[in-house]
N, C-alpha and C positions, 0 to 999 in steps of 0.2 A: 157226540157218541167216543169213545174208543175204538182207533180204526184194526186195533190188532186181538181183543179180542176175539177167540174158538167158544167158547165156550163160559155163558153171559148166569151171574147169581146175586141176589139184590146187593150182597159188602164182599165176594171175591170174584174175582174171573180167573181162566188159565187160559193163558197162554201160548203160543208154540217156547220151551227157551232158547232162547241165541246166543251168538256167541260172544253180542253185547255184557251180555251176564256175566262172563267169565272177567271182568273187572270192578263189577259190584262186589260186596264182601259173601257169594253165595264160597267160594272159593274156603274165603274161615269159619265159618257152621263146619266144616268138618274139624278142622282146627278151635273149636272146641266143646269140649268134656264132659258138658250141660248136654250139649246139643245132636253131642253122641250116642249118649251112656246107655239105649233101648240099642245102639247098632254096629254094622258090623260097619264101622270110620271111626276116625278119628285117632285107626292104629297106629298110622304114617303120614308127617305130613305133608300137607294141603298147600298146593301155589297155587294164582295165576291160571300159571303154564300149564300145572294139570288137570284146571277145573277148563282151560279148556278149549287144553286135547281131548280131555272127556265130547266135552257135548258138539266137537266134528265128530270123534266120530257115532256117538249119538242121534245127531245130526243124517250122518248117511245108513244107519242102520235101518235094513228092514223091519227088525223084534223087536223091535221099541222104539217106543213112545216118552217127550219128558215136557209136562209139563212145567211155567214158572205158575206161580198161586203169586197170585197181582191184591193186595187191600183195593178195594176200592176207592175208599174213600180217600188215604194220602197216598195212594199212586205207589207203592212200595212190596219188591220183588218179595213176600215175606218167608219163603218155601218153594216145595218142589213134587209134581206128583208123576210118579209113571207106569205107565203098564212094561212090561220084560219078561224077552224071553218072548212074545210073541208069537205064538205061534200054528198059522195059515188052516192052516189040516185036521188037528185036530179041536180047531178052537179055541183058543186055551190062552193065560198071562200069568203072571207076577207082578201083583199093586206095590209098589214102595210109595213110601213119603213121608218128607223131612220139611219138620216147619221153624228156619231157623230164624228167625226174629223171635230171639224172645222178651221180648214186649206187646207181643199177639200169642203170646200162648194161654192158652184157660180162654180166645174167646170163640173157642166151634171153630177154630177155620177148617183147623187137619178135617174133622168134623162131614164138613162140606166139601174140600176137594176132596178126599172118598168118593166120595160118593159124585163126583162131578163127575170126575177118573172112570169113576164103576159103567158111570151111560152111558158113556165117549166106547165101551175098552163092547157095551152091549149093546145100542140100539143104534150106536154109529160103526161099528167094527164086527157087529154080530157077530160072536165069543157067546161060547153057550159057557163059558166059567177060567173065574179069573181065582185066584189063590192068595196067598198071605204069610209067611212067614212072621208070629213078633215075638218078644222076645216077653216071655210069659208076667213078672214084673210090669210092665210097657202098659197100664190095664189102661193107658185114656185112649188107644193106638189100635188092645183091643175091642172098647167097643162103642169109636168111630166103621171098622171094619165089622161091627155087630147090628148095629143102628140100619148100614147098609146089609142088611140080608145074610151076614155072611156068618158062616157060621165052624166050631169050631168042629177039627176035624181027627184032632190026638194032639201030644202029646213029643216036642222033644227032644230028650233026656242028651244037659251033656252040649247043648246049639253049640258054641261057640263061648268062646276066655275072649271077657269081657271087664271091667273092677277086677280083677287081679282070683276075678274064680273061673272056675265049666257055668255056664246060665243056662237056661229049659227055656224053649222057645215054642210054642204053640201055631200049629199049622191050622190055618181057617182054608175059606170057598162059597163063593157065592159059585151056583147058576145061574143061569137064564131067568129063571123059573124063584125065584131067594130075593133076588133084590127088592129093594125098598126104596122106594125116585124118594126125596125130600127135602132135594135144594129148591127155589123156586126158580124155575129160563126165563 
């Protein structure tokens, strides 16, 4: 049995992101234009030190929780998923995710991690609402959100400047009653 599993599934598990993760290639994901194509990342160079500082800040935060996504078969850290801007009064948060290892793209790991983090937010933290903002062109992430019961709330025009142009984004959210559990615990 693996000791650091926080939320376990059949093909992946989530564990708390740790300082040791800064020594991995996590920081380099945010320097890769393919990985950051749909994210507000990759604008400024990232380094191991910046990543280590980020992890330290997150581990002290009372309004952010970031999990490392681990592929069970290879035991590799393949991405991260987090709940950010947690509002303990209004019981809401924002979900963010990255699958940094391109060799595992298209295997449904992002969709599973989205579902696992949402489950944790709704059923452990007792959140009422989880939101996400996804670039309109990022069809895979939009489908991952919708598979967990997230609903489109609207479009944000010229949300960010990425890949040489202003890009629209889609605002989505799920209420606890909207959530659809599909990962096998």
